[in-house]
Biotite code that builds the C-alpha atoms (Angstrom):
import biotite.structure as struc

atoms = struc.array([
    struc.Atom([8.806, -76.888, 102.235], chain_id="A", res_id=1, res_name="MET", atom_name="CA", element="C"),
    struc.Atom([10.707, -73.505, 102.255], chain_id="A", res_id=2, res_name="PRO", atom_name="CA", element="C"),
    struc.Atom([11.193, -71.796, 98.958], chain_id="A", res_id=3, res_name="VAL", atom_name="CA", element="C"),
    struc.Atom([14.420, -71.529, 97.604], chain_id="A", res_id=4, res_name="THR", atom_name="CA", element="C"),
    struc.Atom([16.173, -68.238, 96.865], chain_id="A", res_id=5, res_name="ALA", atom_name="CA", element="C"),
    struc.Atom([16.470, -67.121, 93.401], chain_id="A", res_id=6, res_name="PRO", atom_name="CA", element="C"),
    struc.Atom([19.556, -67.394, 91.366], chain_id="A", res_id=7, res_name="THR", atom_name="CA", element="C"),
    struc.Atom([20.416, -63.820, 90.560], chain_id="A", res_id=8, res_name="ALA", atom_name="CA", element="C"),
    struc.Atom([20.659, -63.057, 86.733], chain_id="A", res_id=9, res_name="THR", atom_name="CA", element="C"),
    struc.Atom([24.237, -61.923, 87.229], chain_id="A", res_id=10, res_name="SER", atom_name="CA", element="C"),
    struc.Atom([25.180, -65.223, 88.033], chain_id="A", res_id=11, res_name="ASP", atom_name="CA", element="C"),
    struc.Atom([23.782, -66.822, 84.911], chain_id="A", res_id=12, res_name="LEU", atom_name="CA", element="C"),
    struc.Atom([26.779, -66.447, 82.987], chain_id="A", res_id=13, res_name="ALA", atom_name="CA", element="C"),
    struc.Atom([25.927, -67.120, 79.244], chain_id="A", res_id=14, res_name="LEU", atom_name="CA", element="C"),
    struc.Atom([28.069, -69.375, 77.039], chain_id="A", res_id=15, res_name="PRO", atom_name="CA", element="C"),
    struc.Atom([30.216, -67.299, 74.322], chain_id="A", res_id=16, res_name="SER", atom_name="CA", element="C"),
    struc.Atom([28.564, -66.843, 71.106], chain_id="A", res_id=17, res_name="PRO", atom_name="CA", element="C"),
    struc.Atom([30.666, -69.591, 69.554], chain_id="A", res_id=18, res_name="ALA", atom_name="CA", element="C"),
    struc.Atom([29.328, -72.129, 72.063], chain_id="A", res_id=19, res_name="ALA", atom_name="CA", element="C"),
    struc.Atom([25.652, -70.838, 71.560], chain_id="A", res_id=20, res_name="GLN", atom_name="CA", element="C"),
    struc.Atom([26.068, -71.211, 67.809], chain_id="A", res_id=21, res_name="ALA", atom_name="CA", element="C"),
    struc.Atom([27.215, -74.745, 68.200], chain_id="A", res_id=22, res_name="GLU", atom_name="CA", element="C"),
    struc.Atom([24.552, -75.508, 70.572], chain_id="A", res_id=23, res_name="ARG", atom_name="CA", element="C"),
    struc.Atom([22.021, -74.202, 68.208], chain_id="A", res_id=24, res_name="LEU", atom_name="CA", element="C"),
    struc.Atom([23.659, -76.418, 65.247], chain_id="A", res_id=25, res_name="ILE", atom_name="CA", element="C"),
    struc.Atom([23.591, -79.435, 67.740], chain_id="A", res_id=26, res_name="ALA", atom_name="CA", element="C"),
    struc.Atom([19.791, -78.984, 68.183], chain_id="A", res_id=27, res_name="LEU", atom_name="CA", element="C"),
    struc.Atom([19.200, -78.453, 64.585], chain_id="A", res_id=28, res_name="GLY", atom_name="CA", element="C"),
    struc.Atom([17.778, -75.020, 64.969], chain_id="A", res_id=29, res_name="VAL", atom_name="CA", element="C"),
    struc.Atom([19.600, -73.671, 61.750], chain_id="A", res_id=30, res_name="HIS", atom_name="CA", element="C"),
    struc.Atom([17.968, -76.048, 59.760], chain_id="A", res_id=31, res_name="GLU", atom_name="CA", element="C"),
    struc.Atom([14.398, -75.226, 60.805], chain_id="A", res_id=32, res_name="THR", atom_name="CA", element="C"),
    struc.Atom([15.470, -71.619, 60.242], chain_id="A", res_id=33, res_name="ALA", atom_name="CA", element="C"),
    struc.Atom([16.784, -72.280, 56.946], chain_id="A", res_id=34, res_name="GLY", atom_name="CA", element="C"),
    struc.Atom([20.203, -71.313, 57.602], chain_id="A", res_id=35, res_name="LEU", atom_name="CA", element="C"),
    struc.Atom([23.689, -73.315, 57.285], chain_id="A", res_id=36, res_name="SER", atom_name="CA", element="C"),
    struc.Atom([25.825, -73.931, 60.439], chain_id="A", res_id=37, res_name="ALA", atom_name="CA", element="C"),
    struc.Atom([28.269, -71.865, 58.636], chain_id="A", res_id=38, res_name="ALA", atom_name="CA", element="C"),
    struc.Atom([26.074, -68.689, 58.623], chain_id="A", res_id=39, res_name="GLU", atom_name="CA", element="C"),
    struc.Atom([25.764, -69.261, 62.591], chain_id="A", res_id=40, res_name="LEU", atom_name="CA", element="C"),
    struc.Atom([29.207, -69.628, 63.115], chain_id="A", res_id=41, res_name="ARG", atom_name="CA", element="C"),
    struc.Atom([30.229, -66.837, 61.028], chain_id="A", res_id=42, res_name="ALA", atom_name="CA", element="C"),
    struc.Atom([27.525, -64.468, 62.963], chain_id="A", res_id=43, res_name="PHE", atom_name="CA", element="C"),
    struc.Atom([29.026, -65.618, 66.257], chain_id="A", res_id=44, res_name="ALA", atom_name="CA", element="C"),
    struc.Atom([32.549, -64.638, 65.189], chain_id="A", res_id=45, res_name="ALA", atom_name="CA", element="C"),
    struc.Atom([31.505, -61.349, 64.489], chain_id="A", res_id=46, res_name="SER", atom_name="CA", element="C"),
    struc.Atom([29.855, -60.900, 67.603], chain_id="A", res_id=47, res_name="ALA", atom_name="CA", element="C"),
    struc.Atom([33.153, -62.659, 69.859], chain_id="A", res_id=48, res_name="THR", atom_name="CA", element="C"),
    struc.Atom([33.504, -59.268, 71.459], chain_id="A", res_id=49, res_name="GLY", atom_name="CA", element="C"),
    struc.Atom([30.088, -58.752, 72.967], chain_id="A", res_id=50, res_name="GLU", atom_name="CA", element="C"),
    struc.Atom([29.691, -59.805, 76.548], chain_id="A", res_id=51, res_name="ARG", atom_name="CA", element="C"),
    struc.Atom([26.479, -61.361, 77.943], chain_id="A", res_id=52, res_name="GLY", atom_name="CA", element="C"),
    struc.Atom([24.882, -61.401, 74.585], chain_id="A", res_id=53, res_name="GLY", atom_name="CA", element="C"),
    struc.Atom([22.254, -64.042, 73.723], chain_id="A", res_id=54, res_name="LEU", atom_name="CA", element="C"),
    struc.Atom([22.244, -65.245, 69.896], chain_id="A", res_id=55, res_name="LEU", atom_name="CA", element="C"),
    struc.Atom([18.797, -65.356, 68.955], chain_id="A", res_id=56, res_name="VAL", atom_name="CA", element="C"),
    struc.Atom([17.143, -66.583, 65.574], chain_id="A", res_id=57, res_name="VAL", atom_name="CA", element="C"),
    struc.Atom([14.278, -64.451, 64.096], chain_id="A", res_id=58, res_name="ARG", atom_name="CA", element="C"),
    struc.Atom([10.705, -65.921, 65.453], chain_id="A", res_id=59, res_name="PRO", atom_name="CA", element="C"),
    struc.Atom([9.294, -66.347, 62.089], chain_id="A", res_id=60, res_name="GLU", atom_name="CA", element="C"),
    struc.Atom([12.492, -68.687, 61.371], chain_id="A", res_id=61, res_name="LEU", atom_name="CA", element="C"),
    struc.Atom([12.788, -70.485, 64.618], chain_id="A", res_id=62, res_name="ALA", atom_name="CA", element="C"),
    struc.Atom([8.954, -70.380, 65.906], chain_id="A", res_id=63, res_name="PRO", atom_name="CA", element="C"),
    struc.Atom([8.003, -71.296, 69.284], chain_id="A", res_id=64, res_name="ALA", atom_name="CA", element="C"),
    struc.Atom([6.385, -74.535, 68.397], chain_id="A", res_id=65, res_name="SER", atom_name="CA", element="C"),
    struc.Atom([9.657, -75.940, 67.021], chain_id="A", res_id=66, res_name="ALA", atom_name="CA", element="C"),
    struc.Atom([11.848, -74.692, 69.616], chain_id="A", res_id=67, res_name="LEU", atom_name="CA", element="C"),
    struc.Atom([9.633, -75.849, 72.751], chain_id="A", res_id=68, res_name="ALA", atom_name="CA", element="C"),
    struc.Atom([10.310, -79.415, 72.586], chain_id="A", res_id=69, res_name="PRO", atom_name="CA", element="C"),
    struc.Atom([14.156, -78.896, 72.408], chain_id="A", res_id=70, res_name="LEU", atom_name="CA", element="C"),
    struc.Atom([14.075, -77.633, 76.257], chain_id="A", res_id=71, res_name="LEU", atom_name="CA", element="C"),
    struc.Atom([15.192, -79.791, 78.775], chain_id="A", res_id=72, res_name="ARG", atom_name="CA", element="C"),
    struc.Atom([14.939, -79.518, 82.586], chain_id="A", res_id=73, res_name="HIS", atom_name="CA", element="C"),
    struc.Atom([15.447, -82.499, 84.858], chain_id="A", res_id=74, res_name="ASP", atom_name="CA", element="C"),
    struc.Atom([15.817, -84.861, 81.844], chain_id="A", res_id=75, res_name="GLY", atom_name="CA", element="C"),
    struc.Atom([12.248, -83.914, 80.786], chain_id="A", res_id=76, res_name="ARG", atom_name="CA", element="C"),
    struc.Atom([11.738, -82.349, 77.257], chain_id="A", res_id=77, res_name="PRO", atom_name="CA", element="C"),
    struc.Atom([10.081, -79.285, 76.960], chain_id="A", res_id=78, res_name="GLY", atom_name="CA", element="C"),
    struc.Atom([6.451, -78.887, 75.322], chain_id="A", res_id=79, res_name="PHE", atom_name="CA", element="C"),
    struc.Atom([4.089, -76.267, 74.362], chain_id="A", res_id=80, res_name="LEU", atom_name="CA", element="C"),
    struc.Atom([0.301, -76.440, 76.256], chain_id="A", res_id=81, res_name="VAL", atom_name="CA", element="C"),
    struc.Atom([-2.503, -77.925, 74.022], chain_id="A", res_id=82, res_name="THR", atom_name="CA", element="C"),
    struc.Atom([-4.497, -74.821, 74.803], chain_id="A", res_id=83, res_name="ASP", atom_name="CA", element="C"),
    struc.Atom([-1.898, -72.718, 72.778], chain_id="A", res_id=84, res_name="MET", atom_name="CA", element="C"),
    struc.Atom([-2.149, -74.356, 69.227], chain_id="A", res_id=85, res_name="PRO", atom_name="CA", element="C"),
    struc.Atom([-1.678, -70.536, 68.121], chain_id="A", res_id=86, res_name="ASP", atom_name="CA", element="C"),
    struc.Atom([1.693, -70.029, 69.808], chain_id="A", res_id=87, res_name="ALA", atom_name="CA", element="C"),
    struc.Atom([3.243, -69.197, 66.588], chain_id="A", res_id=88, res_name="ASP", atom_name="CA", element="C"),
    struc.Atom([0.758, -66.420, 65.697], chain_id="A", res_id=89, res_name="ARG", atom_name="CA", element="C"),
    struc.Atom([2.143, -64.325, 68.957], chain_id="A", res_id=90, res_name="PHE", atom_name="CA", element="C"),
    struc.Atom([4.039, -61.461, 67.504], chain_id="A", res_id=91, res_name="ALA", atom_name="CA", element="C"),
    struc.Atom([6.487, -58.378, 68.932], chain_id="A", res_id=92, res_name="PRO", atom_name="CA", element="C"),
    struc.Atom([4.487, -55.849, 70.382], chain_id="A", res_id=93, res_name="LEU", atom_name="CA", element="C"),
    struc.Atom([3.992, -52.692, 68.467], chain_id="A", res_id=94, res_name="ASP", atom_name="CA", element="C"),
    struc.Atom([6.670, -51.050, 70.712], chain_id="A", res_id=95, res_name="THR", atom_name="CA", element="C"),
    struc.Atom([9.268, -53.660, 69.738], chain_id="A", res_id=96, res_name="ILE", atom_name="CA", element="C"),
    struc.Atom([11.265, -53.230, 66.679], chain_id="A", res_id=97, res_name="GLU", atom_name="CA", element="C"),
    struc.Atom([13.528, -56.561, 65.653], chain_id="A", res_id=98, res_name="LEU", atom_name="CA", element="C"),
    struc.Atom([16.920, -56.104, 63.872], chain_id="A", res_id=99, res_name="PRO", atom_name="CA", element="C"),
    struc.Atom([16.361, -56.950, 60.182], chain_id="A", res_id=100, res_name="GLY", atom_name="CA", element="C"),
    struc.Atom([18.803, -59.502, 60.128], chain_id="A", res_id=101, res_name="ALA", atom_name="CA", element="C"),
    struc.Atom([17.832, -63.637, 60.725], chain_id="A", res_id=102, res_name="PRO", atom_name="CA", element="C"),
    struc.Atom([20.120, -63.567, 63.756], chain_id="A", res_id=103, res_name="LEU", atom_name="CA", element="C"),
    struc.Atom([20.579, -60.988, 66.242], chain_id="A", res_id=104, res_name="TYR", atom_name="CA", element="C"),
    struc.Atom([21.978, -60.346, 69.902], chain_id="A", res_id=105, res_name="LEU", atom_name="CA", element="C"),
    struc.Atom([19.890, -59.824, 72.920], chain_id="A", res_id=106, res_name="LEU", atom_name="CA", element="C"),
    struc.Atom([21.583, -57.866, 75.488], chain_id="A", res_id=107, res_name="THR", atom_name="CA", element="C"),
    struc.Atom([21.299, -57.273, 79.431], chain_id="A", res_id=108, res_name="GLY", atom_name="CA", element="C"),
    struc.Atom([19.000, -60.206, 80.120], chain_id="A", res_id=109, res_name="LEU", atom_name="CA", element="C"),
    struc.Atom([17.056, -60.097, 83.332], chain_id="A", res_id=110, res_name="ASP", atom_name="CA", element="C"),
    struc.Atom([14.437, -62.597, 84.685], chain_id="A", res_id=111, res_name="ARG", atom_name="CA", element="C"),
    struc.Atom([12.654, -59.744, 86.334], chain_id="A", res_id=112, res_name="GLY", atom_name="CA", element="C"),
    struc.Atom([12.223, -61.658, 89.849], chain_id="A", res_id=113, res_name="ASP", atom_name="CA", element="C"),
    struc.Atom([11.521, -58.046, 91.192], chain_id="A", res_id=114, res_name="HIS", atom_name="CA", element="C"),
    struc.Atom([8.226, -57.871, 89.478], chain_id="A", res_id=115, res_name="LEU", atom_name="CA", element="C"),
    struc.Atom([6.870, -61.298, 90.766], chain_id="A", res_id=116, res_name="ALA", atom_name="CA", element="C"),
    struc.Atom([3.113, -61.172, 91.784], chain_id="A", res_id=117, res_name="ASN", atom_name="CA", element="C"),
    struc.Atom([2.648, -58.322, 89.180], chain_id="A", res_id=118, res_name="TRP", atom_name="CA", element="C"),
    struc.Atom([0.336, -58.751, 86.237], chain_id="A", res_id=119, res_name="SER", atom_name="CA", element="C"),
    struc.Atom([1.714, -58.339, 82.805], chain_id="A", res_id=120, res_name="PRO", atom_name="CA", element="C"),
    struc.Atom([-0.791, -54.949, 82.507], chain_id="A", res_id=121, res_name="ASP", atom_name="CA", element="C"),
    struc.Atom([1.079, -53.843, 85.438], chain_id="A", res_id=122, res_name="GLU", atom_name="CA", element="C"),
    struc.Atom([4.701, -54.831, 84.817], chain_id="A", res_id=123, res_name="ALA", atom_name="CA", element="C"),
    struc.Atom([5.159, -53.826, 81.281], chain_id="A", res_id=124, res_name="LEU", atom_name="CA", element="C"),
    struc.Atom([4.941, -49.953, 81.776], chain_id="A", res_id=125, res_name="PRO", atom_name="CA", element="C"),
    struc.Atom([7.308, -51.039, 84.599], chain_id="A", res_id=126, res_name="ALA", atom_name="CA", element="C"),
    struc.Atom([9.552, -52.280, 82.537], chain_id="A", res_id=127, res_name="LEU", atom_name="CA", element="C"),
    struc.Atom([9.520, -49.265, 79.703], chain_id="A", res_id=128, res_name="THR", atom_name="CA", element="C"),
    struc.Atom([10.158, -47.002, 82.633], chain_id="A", res_id=129, res_name="ALA", atom_name="CA", element="C"),
    struc.Atom([13.362, -48.526, 83.408], chain_id="A", res_id=130, res_name="GLU", atom_name="CA", element="C"),
    struc.Atom([14.133, -48.521, 79.470], chain_id="A", res_id=131, res_name="SER", atom_name="CA", element="C"),
    struc.Atom([14.124, -52.123, 79.000], chain_id="A", res_id=132, res_name="ARG", atom_name="CA", element="C"),
    struc.Atom([12.420, -54.425, 76.560], chain_id="A", res_id=133, res_name="THR", atom_name="CA", element="C"),
    struc.Atom([10.309, -57.453, 77.438], chain_id="A", res_id=134, res_name="PRO", atom_name="CA", element="C"),
    struc.Atom([11.569, -60.618, 76.093], chain_id="A", res_id=135, res_name="LEU", atom_name="CA", element="C"),
    struc.Atom([9.353, -62.359, 73.090], chain_id="A", res_id=136, res_name="LEU", atom_name="CA", element="C"),
    struc.Atom([8.224, -65.977, 73.675], chain_id="A", res_id=137, res_name="LEU", atom_name="CA", element="C"),
    struc.Atom([11.096, -67.405, 71.334], chain_id="A", res_id=138, res_name="THR", atom_name="CA", element="C"),
    struc.Atom([13.806, -65.414, 72.903], chain_id="A", res_id=139, res_name="GLU", atom_name="CA", element="C"),
    struc.Atom([12.823, -66.488, 76.531], chain_id="A", res_id=140, res_name="GLY", atom_name="CA", element="C"),
    struc.Atom([12.980, -69.979, 74.819], chain_id="A", res_id=141, res_name="ILE", atom_name="CA", element="C"),
    struc.Atom([16.808, -69.266, 73.525], chain_id="A", res_id=142, res_name="HIS", atom_name="CA", element="C"),
    struc.Atom([17.688, -68.140, 76.843], chain_id="A", res_id=143, res_name="TRP", atom_name="CA", element="C"),
    struc.Atom([16.822, -71.261, 78.618], chain_id="A", res_id=144, res_name="VAL", atom_name="CA", element="C"),
    struc.Atom([18.331, -73.504, 75.563], chain_id="A", res_id=145, res_name="LEU", atom_name="CA", element="C"),
    struc.Atom([21.590, -71.736, 76.284], chain_id="A", res_id=146, res_name="GLN", atom_name="CA", element="C"),
    struc.Atom([21.347, -71.314, 79.992], chain_id="A", res_id=147, res_name="GLN", atom_name="CA", element="C"),
    struc.Atom([18.676, -73.864, 81.664], chain_id="A", res_id=148, res_name="PRO", atom_name="CA", element="C"),
    struc.Atom([19.319, -72.425, 85.333], chain_id="A", res_id=149, res_name="ALA", atom_name="CA", element="C"),
    struc.Atom([17.632, -69.515, 84.014], chain_id="A", res_id=150, res_name="ALA", atom_name="CA", element="C"),
    struc.Atom([14.656, -71.635, 84.574], chain_id="A", res_id=151, res_name="LEU", atom_name="CA", element="C"),
    struc.Atom([14.191, -72.284, 88.495], chain_id="A", res_id=152, res_name="GLU", atom_name="CA", element="C"),
    struc.Atom([11.352, -73.963, 90.204], chain_id="A", res_id=153, res_name="ARG", atom_name="CA", element="C"),
    struc.Atom([9.337, -71.042, 91.888], chain_id="A", res_id=154, res_name="ASN", atom_name="CA", element="C"),
    struc.Atom([11.346, -68.397, 89.849], chain_id="A", res_id=155, res_name="HIS", atom_name="CA", element="C"),
    struc.Atom([10.171, -68.729, 86.085], chain_id="A", res_id=156, res_name="CYS", atom_name="CA", element="C"),
    struc.Atom([9.299, -66.229, 83.878], chain_id="A", res_id=157, res_name="PHE", atom_name="CA", element="C"),
    struc.Atom([6.708, -64.430, 81.379], chain_id="A", res_id=158, res_name="MET", atom_name="CA", element="C"),
    struc.Atom([7.672, -63.180, 78.154], chain_id="A", res_id=159, res_name="THR", atom_name="CA", element="C"),
    struc.Atom([5.088, -60.417, 77.653], chain_id="A", res_id=160, res_name="ILE", atom_name="CA", element="C"),
    struc.Atom([7.017, -59.038, 74.311], chain_id="A", res_id=161, res_name="GLY", atom_name="CA", element="C"),
    struc.Atom([5.111, -61.251, 72.399], chain_id="A", res_id=162, res_name="SER", atom_name="CA", element="C"),
    struc.Atom([1.320, -60.832, 72.135], chain_id="A", res_id=163, res_name="ARG", atom_name="CA", element="C"),
    struc.Atom([-1.510, -61.932, 69.876], chain_id="A", res_id=164, res_name="LEU", atom_name="CA", element="C"),
    struc.Atom([-3.681, -59.264, 68.044], chain_id="A", res_id=165, res_name="ARG", atom_name="CA", element="C"),
    struc.Atom([-7.095, -60.556, 67.215], chain_id="A", res_id=166, res_name="LYS", atom_name="CA", element="C"),
    struc.Atom([-8.972, -59.394, 63.870], chain_id="A", res_id=167, res_name="ALA", atom_name="CA", element="C"),
    struc.Atom([-10.749, -56.290, 65.592], chain_id="A", res_id=168, res_name="ASN", atom_name="CA", element="C"),
    struc.Atom([-7.207, -54.811, 66.594], chain_id="A", res_id=169, res_name="GLY", atom_name="CA", element="C"),
    struc.Atom([-7.260, -55.636, 70.273], chain_id="A", res_id=170, res_name="THR", atom_name="CA", element="C"),
    struc.Atom([-5.013, -57.661, 72.154], chain_id="A", res_id=171, res_name="LEU", atom_name="CA", element="C"),
    struc.Atom([-5.617, -61.347, 72.862], chain_id="A", res_id=172, res_name="ASP", atom_name="CA", element="C"),
    struc.Atom([-5.793, -61.487, 76.779], chain_id="A", res_id=173, res_name="ALA", atom_name="CA", element="C"),
    struc.Atom([-3.190, -64.498, 77.014], chain_id="A", res_id=174, res_name="ARG", atom_name="CA", element="C"),
    struc.Atom([0.528, -63.277, 77.669], chain_id="A", res_id=175, res_name="THR", atom_name="CA", element="C"),
    struc.Atom([3.108, -66.496, 77.152], chain_id="A", res_id=176, res_name="PRO", atom_name="CA", element="C"),
    struc.Atom([5.278, -67.725, 79.841], chain_id="A", res_id=177, res_name="ALA", atom_name="CA", element="C"),
    struc.Atom([7.752, -70.491, 80.625], chain_id="A", res_id=178, res_name="ILE", atom_name="CA", element="C"),
    struc.Atom([7.760, -72.277, 83.871], chain_id="A", res_id=179, res_name="TRP", atom_name="CA", element="C"),
    struc.Atom([8.047, -75.871, 85.074], chain_id="A", res_id=180, res_name="ILE", atom_name="CA", element="C"),
    struc.Atom([5.292, -78.135, 85.037], chain_id="A", res_id=181, res_name="SER", atom_name="CA", element="C"),
    struc.Atom([3.779, -80.075, 87.925], chain_id="A", res_id=182, res_name="ASN", atom_name="CA", element="C"),
    struc.Atom([2.592, -82.815, 85.984], chain_id="A", res_id=183, res_name="GLY", atom_name="CA", element="C"),
    struc.Atom([-1.147, -81.995, 86.847], chain_id="A", res_id=184, res_name="THR", atom_name="CA", element="C"),
    struc.Atom([-4.051, -81.639, 84.995], chain_id="A", res_id=185, res_name="GLY", atom_name="CA", element="C"),
    struc.Atom([-3.813, -81.989, 80.948], chain_id="A", res_id=186, res_name="ARG", atom_name="CA", element="C"),
    struc.Atom([0.163, -81.918, 81.412], chain_id="A", res_id=187, res_name="ASP", atom_name="CA", element="C"),
    struc.Atom([0.030, -85.539, 82.402], chain_id="A", res_id=188, res_name="GLY", atom_name="CA", element="C"),
    struc.Atom([2.523, -86.827, 85.366], chain_id="A", res_id=189, res_name="ARG", atom_name="CA", element="C"),
    struc.Atom([4.918, -87.894, 82.938], chain_id="A", res_id=190, res_name="GLU", atom_name="CA", element="C"),
    struc.Atom([5.842, -84.268, 82.143], chain_id="A", res_id=191, res_name="ARG", atom_name="CA", element="C"),
    struc.Atom([6.276, -83.391, 85.980], chain_id="A", res_id=192, res_name="ARG", atom_name="CA", element="C"),
    struc.Atom([9.216, -81.218, 86.094], chain_id="A", res_id=193, res_name="ASN", atom_name="CA", element="C"),
    struc.Atom([9.370, -80.724, 82.227], chain_id="A", res_id=194, res_name="ALA", atom_name="CA", element="C"),
    struc.Atom([9.476, -77.197, 80.929], chain_id="A", res_id=195, res_name="PRO", atom_name="CA", element="C"),
    struc.Atom([6.213, -75.794, 79.862], chain_id="A", res_id=196, res_name="LYS", atom_name="CA", element="C"),
    struc.Atom([5.447, -72.908, 77.257], chain_id="A", res_id=197, res_name="VAL", atom_name="CA", element="C"),
    struc.Atom([2.291, -71.901, 77.951], chain_id="A", res_id=198, res_name="GLY", atom_name="CA", element="C"),
    struc.Atom([0.169, -68.512, 78.983], chain_id="A", res_id=199, res_name="TRP", atom_name="CA", element="C"),
    struc.Atom([-1.415, -66.646, 81.770], chain_id="A", res_id=200, res_name="CYS", atom_name="CA", element="C"),
    struc.Atom([-4.184, -63.816, 81.707], chain_id="A", res_id=201, res_name="TRP", atom_name="CA", element="C"),
    struc.Atom([-2.717, -60.358, 81.346], chain_id="A", res_id=202, res_name="ALA", atom_name="CA", element="C"),
    struc.Atom([-4.604, -59.312, 84.199], chain_id="A", res_id=203, res_name="GLY", atom_name="CA", element="C"),
    struc.Atom([-3.643, -61.909, 86.608], chain_id="A", res_id=204, res_name="ASN", atom_name="CA", element="C"),
    struc.Atom([-0.660, -62.133, 89.093], chain_id="A", res_id=205, res_name="ARG", atom_name="CA", element="C"),
    struc.Atom([1.296, -65.297, 90.109], chain_id="A", res_id=206, res_name="HIS", atom_name="CA", element="C"),
    struc.Atom([4.230, -64.937, 92.721], chain_id="A", res_id=207, res_name="THR", atom_name="CA", element="C"),
    struc.Atom([6.577, -67.477, 90.844], chain_id="A", res_id=208, res_name="TRP", atom_name="CA", element="C"),
    struc.Atom([6.474, -65.698, 87.433], chain_id="A", res_id=209, res_name="LEU", atom_name="CA", element="C"),
    struc.Atom([8.722, -62.650, 87.077], chain_id="A", res_id=210, res_name="GLY", atom_name="CA", element="C"),
    struc.Atom([9.101, -60.777, 83.693], chain_id="A", res_id=211, res_name="PHE", atom_name="CA", element="C"),
    struc.Atom([12.068, -61.495, 81.641], chain_id="A", res_id=212, res_name="ALA", atom_name="CA", element="C"),
    struc.Atom([13.509, -58.395, 79.812], chain_id="A", res_id=213, res_name="SER", atom_name="CA", element="C"),
    struc.Atom([16.716, -56.882, 78.157], chain_id="A", res_id=214, res_name="ALA", atom_name="CA", element="C"),
    struc.Atom([18.203, -53.541, 77.403], chain_id="A", res_id=215, res_name="THR", atom_name="CA", element="C"),
    struc.Atom([18.439, -54.127, 73.826], chain_id="A", res_id=216, res_name="GLY", atom_name="CA", element="C"),
    struc.Atom([18.458, -56.105, 70.527], chain_id="A", res_id=217, res_name="ARG", atom_name="CA", element="C"),
    struc.Atom([21.498, -55.555, 67.869], chain_id="A", res_id=218, res_name="THR", atom_name="CA", element="C"),
    struc.Atom([22.366, -57.541, 64.658], chain_id="A", res_id=219, res_name="SER", atom_name="CA", element="C"),
])
């Protein structure tokens, strides 16, 4: 079966900030985060002039475990893999500084298709050299919630801005990713084509995974 050409990130226009706020409210993300609908709408109104910005709730307020089931693809709900029960403990890399506010905008999104078949260990310095910041796992989920077309079979992405630091100070070798399940193994056939939140080894390469990144974050 031929592999389809990926949709260019430039063609994945995000909804307006106001529409994004309403989407999060409809999904109940504001309640998970302990925010009011009015707060989301007010933030969106202040960001109306921002083109192409993704409205994001801070990860400690809206963790990956709460967001993953809200994803949809081909009518199937998203899920978090069973061997990543500590997903919410994955935190931003030391080089990533989040805005202090509970809500912020992520700008200049790119799926990183050009880095497919690179390992996370190889991709991170390449993104840094391009003055780009890798997406956090929760930021990647927010992106797919607002723009489902960002997740395509054979053209999915990793979110290597989130890593788990072990007790001895070293990084856990797992790196988070979001892709589409084939319904094999522990996923179960009923999850075929469902959005899958999982992980890959930091030193491994995958031809179907790019590295999502942005130009910056602003409150």
